[in-house]
C-alpha positions as CSV (number, residue, x, y, z in Angstrom):
1,M,12.9,22.6,49.9
2,K,13.9,18.9,49.7
3,I,10.2,18.0,49.2
4,L,9.9,20.7,46.5
5,I,13.0,19.4,44.7
6,S,11.8,15.8,44.9
7,A,8.4,16.8,43.6
8,I,10.0,18.6,40.6
9,F,12.3,15.7,39.9
10,L,9.4,13.2,40.1
11,S,7.3,15.4,37.8
12,A,10.2,15.5,35.3
13,L,10.5,11.7,35.4
14,T,6.8,11.4,34.8
15,A,6.9,13.7,31.9
16,V,9.8,11.7,30.3
17,A,7.9,8.5,30.9
18,C,4.7,9.9,29.3
19,A,6.8,11.2,26.3
20,G,8.2,7.7,25.8
21,E,4.7,6.3,25.8
22,R,3.3,8.8,23.4
23,P,1.4,7.1,20.5
24,N,2.6,7.1,16.9
25,V,0.4,8.7,14.3
26,L,-0.4,7.2,10.9
27,L,-2.2,9.7,8.7
28,I,-3.6,8.3,5.5
29,L,-4.7,10.9,2.9
30,V,-6.7,9.7,-0.1
31,D,-7.3,12.0,-3.1
32,D,-10.8,12.5,-4.3
33,L,-12.3,9.9,-2.0
34,K,-15.9,10.6,-1.1
35,P,-17.6,8.3,1.4
36,A,-18.0,5.6,-1.3
37,L,-17.1,2.8,1.1
38,G,-19.0,-0.1,2.4
39,A,-18.6,1.2,5.9
40,Y,-20.6,4.3,4.9
41,G,-23.4,2.2,3.4
42,D,-22.3,2.4,-0.2
43,K,-23.8,-0.9,-1.6
44,T,-21.6,-0.7,-4.8
45,A,-18.2,-0.1,-3.2
46,I,-15.9,-3.1,-2.6
47,T,-13.6,-1.8,0.1
48,P,-13.0,-4.6,2.6
49,N,-9.8,-3.1,4.1
50,L,-11.3,0.4,4.8
51,D,-14.4,-1.3,6.1
52,K,-12.3,-3.2,8.6
53,L,-10.4,-0.1,9.5
54,A,-13.8,1.6,10.3
55,A,-14.8,-1.3,12.4
56,R,-11.7,-0.8,14.6
57,G,-12.5,2.8,15.6
58,M,-14.9,5.7,14.9
59,R,-16.6,6.6,11.6
60,F,-17.5,10.3,11.2
61,D,-20.7,10.4,9.2
62,M,-21.0,14.2,9.0
63,A,-17.5,15.2,8.1
64,Y,-16.7,18.0,5.6
65,C,-13.8,19.5,3.9
66,N,-13.3,23.3,4.2
67,I,-12.9,23.7,0.4
68,A,-13.4,21.2,-2.4
69,V,-10.0,21.8,-4.0
70,C,-7.0,19.5,-3.6
71,A,-4.2,21.9,-2.8
72,A,-6.2,24.3,-0.6
73,S,-7.9,21.4,1.3
74,R,-4.5,19.9,2.2
75,Y,-3.4,23.3,3.5
76,N,-6.5,23.3,5.7
77,L,-5.4,19.9,7.1
78,M,-1.8,20.8,7.6
79,T,-2.3,24.3,9.1
80,G,-5.6,23.9,11.0
81,S,-6.7,27.0,9.2
82,R,-9.8,27.4,6.9
83,A,-9.3,28.6,3.4
84,T,-10.9,31.9,4.3
85,S,-8.4,32.4,7.1
86,L,-5.4,31.6,4.8
87,G,-6.8,33.4,1.8
88,I,-6.0,30.4,-0.4
89,Y,-8.8,29.1,-2.5
90,G,-7.0,27.2,-5.2
91,F,-3.6,26.5,-6.6
92,G,-0.4,28.4,-7.1
93,V,-0.1,30.1,-3.6
94,D,2.2,28.9,-0.8
95,F,0.5,29.1,2.6
96,R,3.9,30.5,3.9
97,K,3.3,33.6,1.8
98,P,0.7,34.9,4.2
99,F,2.1,33.0,7.2
100,P,5.8,32.4,6.8
101,E,6.2,31.2,10.4
102,A,3.2,28.9,10.3
103,V,3.6,25.7,12.4
104,T,2.0,22.8,10.5
105,L,0.5,19.6,12.0
106,P,3.7,17.5,11.5
107,Q,5.9,20.4,12.5
108,H,4.0,20.6,15.8
109,F,4.7,17.0,16.4
110,M,8.4,17.5,15.5
111,N,8.6,20.3,17.9
112,H,7.5,17.9,20.6
113,G,9.9,15.1,20.0
114,Y,8.4,13.2,17.0
115,H,10.0,12.0,13.8
116,A,7.8,13.2,11.0
117,E,7.9,11.7,7.5
118,S,5.7,11.6,4.4
119,M,5.3,9.8,1.1
120,G,2.9,9.9,-1.8
121,K,0.5,12.7,-2.3
122,V,0.4,14.6,1.0
123,Y,0.8,18.3,0.0
124,H,-0.5,18.9,-3.5
125,I,2.5,19.1,-5.9
126,G,1.5,20.5,-9.3
127,H,-0.4,23.4,-10.8
128,D,2.3,25.8,-9.6
129,T,2.0,24.4,-6.1
130,Y,4.8,22.7,-4.1
131,A,5.5,20.7,-1.0
132,D,6.6,22.1,2.3
133,A,10.1,20.8,3.3
134,A,9.8,22.4,6.8
135,S,6.9,20.1,7.7
136,F,9.0,16.9,7.9
137,S,12.1,15.5,9.5
138,V,13.3,14.0,6.3
139,P,12.7,14.8,2.7
140,H,9.3,14.0,1.3
141,L,9.1,11.0,-1.0
142,S,6.9,11.9,-3.9
143,D,5.5,9.8,-6.7
144,L,3.2,10.3,-9.7
145,V,-0.4,11.3,-9.6
146,I,-1.0,11.2,-13.3
147,E,0.4,7.9,-14.6
148,Y,-0.1,5.8,-17.7
149,L,1.2,2.3,-18.6
150,D,-0.8,1.6,-21.7
151,P,0.7,3.4,-24.8
152,K,-2.9,4.0,-26.1
153,S,-3.5,6.3,-23.1
154,K,-1.2,8.9,-24.6
155,P,-1.3,8.4,-28.3
156,D,0.9,11.4,-29.1
157,G,3.6,9.8,-26.9
158,I,4.4,13.1,-25.2
159,L,3.6,14.7,-21.9
160,T,-0.2,15.1,-21.6
161,R,-2.0,18.1,-20.3
162,E,-2.4,16.9,-16.7
163,E,1.0,15.2,-16.6
164,G,2.5,18.6,-17.4
165,L,0.4,20.4,-14.8
166,F,1.3,17.9,-12.0
167,A,5.0,18.0,-13.0
168,N,4.9,21.8,-12.7
169,Q,6.2,22.1,-16.2
170,G,4.9,25.3,-17.6
171,K,2.2,27.7,-16.4
172,V,-1.3,26.5,-15.6
173,S,-2.6,28.8,-18.3
174,E,-0.5,26.8,-20.8
175,G,-1.9,23.5,-19.9
176,K,-4.4,23.2,-22.8
177,L,-1.5,23.5,-25.3
178,R,-0.7,19.9,-24.5
179,P,-2.6,16.8,-25.7
180,R,-5.2,15.2,-23.5
181,G,-4.5,11.8,-21.9
182,A,-7.0,8.9,-21.4
183,A,-9.6,9.2,-18.6
184,W,-9.0,5.5,-17.7
185,E,-6.9,2.5,-18.3
186,S,-6.9,-1.1,-16.9
187,P,-3.7,-3.0,-17.8
188,D,-3.0,-6.4,-16.4
189,V,-0.1,-5.3,-14.1
190,P,0.9,-5.8,-10.5
191,D,-0.2,-3.2,-7.9
192,D,3.2,-1.6,-7.6
193,A,3.3,-0.9,-11.3
194,Y,1.4,2.3,-10.3
195,A,2.5,4.9,-7.7
196,D,0.1,3.9,-5.0
197,G,1.5,0.4,-4.9
198,R,5.0,1.8,-4.7
199,V,4.0,4.2,-1.9
200,A,2.4,1.3,0.0
201,N,5.6,-0.6,-0.4
202,E,7.6,2.3,1.1
203,A,5.1,2.7,4.0
204,V,5.4,-1.0,4.8
205,K,9.2,-0.8,4.7
206,R,9.3,2.2,7.0
207,L,6.9,0.7,9.5
208,R,9.1,-2.4,9.7
209,A,12.1,-0.2,10.2
210,H,10.4,1.7,13.0
211,R,9.7,-1.6,14.7
212,Q,13.2,-2.9,14.3
213,N,14.9,0.4,15.4
214,P,12.5,2.1,17.9
215,G,13.4,5.6,18.8
216,K,11.3,8.7,18.7
217,P,7.5,8.2,18.2
218,F,6.7,8.8,14.6
219,F,4.2,10.8,12.6
220,M,3.8,9.2,9.2
221,A,1.7,10.8,6.4
222,V,0.9,8.5,3.5
223,G,-0.8,10.0,0.5
224,I,-2.8,7.7,-1.9
225,A,-3.5,9.3,-5.3
226,R,-6.4,7.1,-6.6
227,P,-9.3,7.5,-7.1
228,H,-8.1,10.8,-8.7
229,L,-8.3,10.9,-12.4
230,P,-7.2,9.3,-14.6
231,F,-8.7,6.1,-13.4
232,S,-5.6,4.1,-13.9
233,A,-5.8,0.8,-11.9
234,P,-4.8,-2.8,-12.5
235,K,-7.3,-4.9,-14.4
236,K,-8.2,-7.1,-11.4
237,Y,-9.8,-4.1,-9.7
238,W,-12.0,-3.3,-12.7
239,E,-13.0,-6.9,-12.8
240,L,-14.5,-6.6,-9.3
241,Y,-17.5,-4.7,-10.8
242,D,-20.2,-5.6,-13.3
243,P,-20.6,-2.4,-15.4
244,A,-24.3,-3.2,-16.0
245,K,-25.0,-3.0,-12.2
246,L,-23.2,0.3,-11.5
247,P,-25.5,3.1,-10.2
248,L,-26.0,6.0,-12.7
249,P,-26.9,9.5,-11.7
250,T,-30.7,10.1,-11.6
251,I,-30.6,14.0,-11.3
252,E,-28.4,15.5,-14.0
253,H,-29.5,19.1,-14.0
254,A,-28.8,22.0,-11.7
255,P,-31.0,22.6,-8.7
256,Q,-34.1,24.7,-9.4
257,D,-33.6,28.4,-8.8
258,A,-29.9,28.0,-8.1
259,P,-27.6,30.9,-9.2
260,A,-26.0,30.1,-12.5
261,G,-22.6,30.9,-11.1
262,A,-22.8,28.2,-8.5
263,Q,-22.8,25.5,-11.2
264,K,-20.0,23.7,-12.9
265,R,-19.6,22.0,-16.2
266,D,-16.6,20.5,-17.8
267,G,-13.5,21.7,-15.9
268,E,-11.1,19.0,-14.8
269,I,-13.0,16.1,-16.4
270,A,-12.5,17.7,-19.8
271,A,-8.7,17.3,-19.6
272,F,-9.1,13.6,-20.5
273,F,-10.4,11.9,-23.6
274,P,-12.9,10.6,-24.7
275,V,-14.7,13.1,-22.5
276,P,-16.1,16.0,-24.5
277,E,-14.1,19.2,-24.0
278,K,-17.4,21.1,-24.0
279,S,-20.6,19.5,-23.0
280,N,-24.1,20.9,-23.3
281,G,-25.8,18.2,-21.3
282,P,-25.4,14.8,-19.7
283,F,-22.7,12.5,-21.1
284,P,-23.8,9.4,-23.1
285,E,-24.7,6.5,-20.9
286,D,-21.7,4.4,-22.0
287,L,-19.3,7.2,-21.1
288,K,-21.0,7.7,-17.7
289,R,-20.9,4.0,-16.9
290,K,-17.2,3.8,-17.8
291,L,-16.2,6.8,-15.7
292,I,-18.2,5.4,-12.7
293,H,-16.6,2.0,-13.2
294,G,-13.2,3.7,-13.2
295,Y,-13.9,5.6,-10.0
296,Y,-15.0,2.4,-8.1
297,A,-12.2,0.3,-9.5
298,S,-9.7,3.0,-8.5
299,T,-11.2,3.1,-5.0
300,S,-10.9,-0.6,-4.6
301,Y,-7.2,-0.4,-5.7
302,A,-6.6,2.3,-3.1
303,D,-8.4,0.2,-0.5
304,A,-6.0,-2.7,-1.2
305,Q,-2.9,-0.5,-0.8
306,I,-4.2,0.9,2.5
307,G,-5.0,-2.7,3.6
308,R,-1.3,-3.6,3.1
309,I,-0.2,-0.7,5.2
310,I,-2.6,-1.6,8.0
311,D,-1.5,-5.2,7.8
312,A,2.1,-4.1,8.3
313,L,1.1,-2.0,11.3
314,D,-0.5,-5.1,12.8
315,E,2.3,-7.5,11.9
316,T,4.9,-5.2,13.5
317,G,2.9,-4.8,16.7
318,L,2.9,-1.0,16.2
319,A,-0.9,-0.9,16.0
320,K,-1.2,-1.2,19.8
321,N,0.3,2.3,20.1
322,T,-0.5,4.0,16.8
323,I,-3.4,6.3,16.1
324,V,-4.7,5.8,12.6
325,V,-6.6,8.5,10.7
326,L,-8.1,8.0,7.2
327,W,-9.1,11.3,5.5
328,G,-10.4,12.2,2.1
329,D,-9.4,15.6,0.9
330,H,-12.9,16.4,-0.5
331,G,-15.9,14.7,-2.0
332,Y,-16.8,13.9,-5.6
333,H,-19.6,14.1,-8.1
334,L,-20.1,11.3,-10.5
335,G,-22.6,13.0,-12.8
336,E,-25.1,14.1,-10.1
337,L,-26.5,17.5,-10.9
338,G,-24.6,17.2,-14.2
339,I,-21.3,17.7,-12.3
340,W,-18.2,15.6,-12.5
341,T,-15.3,15.7,-10.0
342,K,-15.4,18.5,-7.4
343,H,-15.0,22.4,-7.3
344,V,-18.5,23.3,-6.1
345,N,-20.2,24.1,-2.8
346,Y,-22.7,21.2,-3.0
347,E,-23.0,18.2,-0.6
348,L,-21.3,15.5,-2.6
349,A,-18.2,17.6,-3.3
350,N,-17.7,18.6,0.3
351,R,-18.7,15.6,2.4
352,I,-15.7,13.4,3.2
353,P,-14.8,10.2,5.0
354,I,-12.9,10.5,8.3
355,L,-12.0,7.3,10.2
356,I,-10.1,7.5,13.5
357,T,-8.7,4.6,15.5
358,A,-7.1,5.7,18.8
359,P,-6.1,2.8,21.1
360,G,-7.6,3.2,24.5
361,I,-9.9,6.0,23.3
362,T,-12.2,5.0,20.5
363,Q,-14.6,2.1,20.7
364,P,-14.6,-0.5,17.9
365,G,-17.4,0.0,15.4
366,S,-18.5,3.4,16.7
367,A,-19.9,6.2,14.6
368,T,-20.9,9.8,15.2
369,G,-23.2,12.3,13.6
370,Q,-21.1,15.2,15.0
371,L,-20.5,17.8,12.3
372,T,-16.7,17.8,11.8
373,E,-14.3,19.8,9.6
374,T,-10.9,19.0,8.1
375,V,-9.3,21.7,10.4
376,D,-10.4,19.7,13.4
377,L,-7.9,17.0,12.9
378,F,-4.9,19.1,13.9
379,P,-6.1,19.9,17.5
380,T,-7.6,16.4,17.8
381,L,-4.4,14.6,17.1
382,A,-2.4,17.0,19.3
383,E,-4.7,16.3,22.3
384,L,-4.7,12.5,21.6
385,C,-1.0,12.5,21.8
386,G,-0.7,14.7,24.9
387,L,0.8,17.7,23.0
388,P,-0.1,21.3,23.7
389,A,-3.0,22.6,21.6
390,P,-1.8,24.2,18.4
391,A,-1.4,28.0,18.7
392,G,-0.3,29.2,15.2
393,P,0.9,31.8,14.5
394,Q,-1.6,31.0,11.7
395,P,-5.3,31.1,12.8
396,I,-6.3,27.8,14.3
397,D,-9.9,27.3,13.3
398,G,-10.3,23.6,14.3
399,I,-11.5,22.3,17.6
400,S,-10.6,19.0,19.2
401,M,-12.9,16.1,18.6
402,V,-11.5,14.0,21.5
403,P,-14.8,14.4,23.5
404,V,-16.6,12.9,20.5
405,L,-14.1,10.1,20.2
406,K,-14.8,9.2,23.8
407,D,-18.6,9.6,23.5
408,P,-20.1,9.5,20.0
409,S,-23.2,11.3,21.2
410,A,-21.3,14.3,22.4
411,R,-22.0,17.5,20.4
412,I,-19.4,20.3,20.4
413,R,-20.1,22.0,17.1
414,D,-23.5,23.0,15.6
415,H,-22.4,23.5,12.0
416,A,-19.6,22.9,9.5
417,Y,-18.1,25.8,7.5
418,H,-16.7,25.6,4.0
419,C,-16.3,27.8,0.9
420,F,-15.5,27.9,-2.8
421,Q,-14.4,30.7,-5.0
422,R,-15.8,31.1,-8.4
423,H,-17.2,34.3,-9.9
424,K,-17.8,35.3,-6.3
425,L,-16.7,33.8,-3.0
426,G,-19.3,31.3,-1.8
427,R,-19.2,30.8,2.0
428,A,-21.3,27.9,3.3
429,I,-22.8,26.8,6.6
430,R,-23.8,23.1,6.9
431,T,-26.1,22.1,9.8
432,A,-27.5,18.7,10.5
433,T,-30.4,19.5,8.1
434,H,-29.6,22.4,5.9
435,R,-26.9,24.2,3.9
436,L,-26.7,27.9,3.3
437,V,-24.4,29.4,0.7
438,V,-23.8,33.1,0.4
439,W,-22.1,34.1,-2.8
440,Q,-20.7,37.6,-2.2
441,N,-17.3,39.1,-2.6
442,P,-15.9,40.8,0.5
443,G,-16.6,44.6,0.6
444,K,-19.3,44.4,-2.0
445,P,-22.9,45.7,-1.3
446,E,-25.4,43.3,0.2
447,S,-27.4,43.7,-3.1
448,T,-24.8,41.7,-4.9
449,A,-25.2,38.6,-2.6
450,E,-26.7,35.5,-4.1
451,I,-28.2,33.0,-1.6
452,E,-28.7,29.3,-1.8
453,L,-30.6,27.2,0.9
454,Y,-31.0,23.4,0.7
455,E,-32.7,20.9,3.0
456,Y,-31.3,17.4,3.4
457,L,-34.1,15.5,5.1
458,E,-34.6,12.9,2.3
459,D,-31.2,12.5,0.7
460,R,-27.9,14.4,-0.2
461,I,-28.8,15.7,-3.6
462,E,-29.8,19.4,-4.0
463,R,-33.1,19.7,-5.9
464,K,-34.4,23.2,-5.3
465,N,-33.0,26.3,-3.8
466,I,-35.5,27.2,-1.1
467,A,-33.9,30.4,0.1
468,A,-36.9,32.5,-1.0
469,E,-39.3,30.2,0.7
470,Q,-37.5,29.9,4.1
471,P,-36.4,33.4,5.1
472,A,-36.4,32.5,8.8
473,I,-33.9,29.7,8.3
474,V,-31.8,31.9,6.0
475,A,-31.6,34.5,8.7
476,E,-30.7,32.0,11.4
477,L,-27.9,30.5,9.3
478,R,-26.6,33.9,8.1
479,A,-26.3,34.8,11.8
480,M,-24.0,31.7,12.2
481,L,-22.1,32.8,9.1
482,D,-21.6,36.3,10.4
483,R,-19.9,35.0,13.5
484,H,-17.0,33.8,11.3
485,P,-14.2,36.3,10.6
486,Q,-14.2,38.1,7.3
487,P,-12.5,36.1,4.6
488,R,-8.9,36.9,3.8
489,L,-8.2,37.9,0.2
490,L,-5.0,36.5,-1.3
491,G,-4.9,33.4,-3.5
492,R,-5.9,32.4,-6.9
493,A,-9.2,30.7,-7.5
494,S,-9.4,27.1,-8.5
495,R,-9.8,26.1,-12.1
């Protein structure tokens, strides 16, 4: 009996010691960031800080969001549930409506002794969508996503269309009643004149406070808004690029034989001037070049703010025991296929950057081709920190990528799954070489299904729907798709 009691006591002491050594987590969320980084081979991007972050840990080369919509994608991250499991495909639906007792990623850490905090754009706030107070130990610190400093950017001097939507002022359907704001601006101002600079200031301040007053391990979520439209960034970041040398899209038409309903024109980009509110074809070259310039300038601005945060992590000594995750909520089109922004099922809208640095686990400068989804981050972080695997009550669709972090050649998933809701629900399977999209509303006859199949052996641009030419591959990928649960029907579609 004494031996048993001693063993139990020793086990308890060991558990306490391990809890005290649990790593911190710094989760950096970047809005609209596709893999337009030097570390991903983008020859245009000037992103020295993110490139250095990639060099410290593992770069995921085949990472995908679960839906190319800001609000819904962030729900995927926070719940570990795909959009088809939550039934949320756009804005205006709280994930706690279908799952009121859901345990989110930061909540899971709080439940196991962590202090959880957030600042910037973490949950999507706007378009009738709100933050989740239960996810954090202290109130969320929000800041602006739509922000103008130049009076010419809002000539009417009143709340613009997107400012109103992001402020949750009025219904989404009323958004077009307001004037449009500028698609870009480049004033000569300090970094913290815009929200991302202020958010970086706060993150630095809190990291220093954690170092000076160590207590519980922390889970810190920092949301960076740029390069989301409008491309509002200080002048010095615009000056990093020569507009004449920026890459322009080469394929500006829909893939051959693709369903008409799978395409996108206008949408979010049309909420800003001088973009045409209705376009019948490619934008003029000067407009395309300016928008692409704005995206890269905004990415460099975001890179600089993230660099300041990582520098603070190093200066305080916290980096030695802090897992850092960089995640983009979805990809982005810059005129390719005639599409701007996101909200489609194509490659460029769904492929995302994921960088993970886990002290003692990841090897510096490593990269993996393992297919990975947003929902995988929840179980991965739990395992890295010695926490129990998440168990819901919401569906947990992700799997831990810790084996891949330890061995980049490990393969534990043979496809990534994502979706988008438009005229029909389009569910997609992405393998190492192909993507299948099945557009079909649940419960509707098979005859209503529209099929897309694309091959990605040469590049990441869809040129021709080859579903009719490759029935065997369609059948193989549909069998994969059929293994997934039937989609839940609940939420509003994206705009």
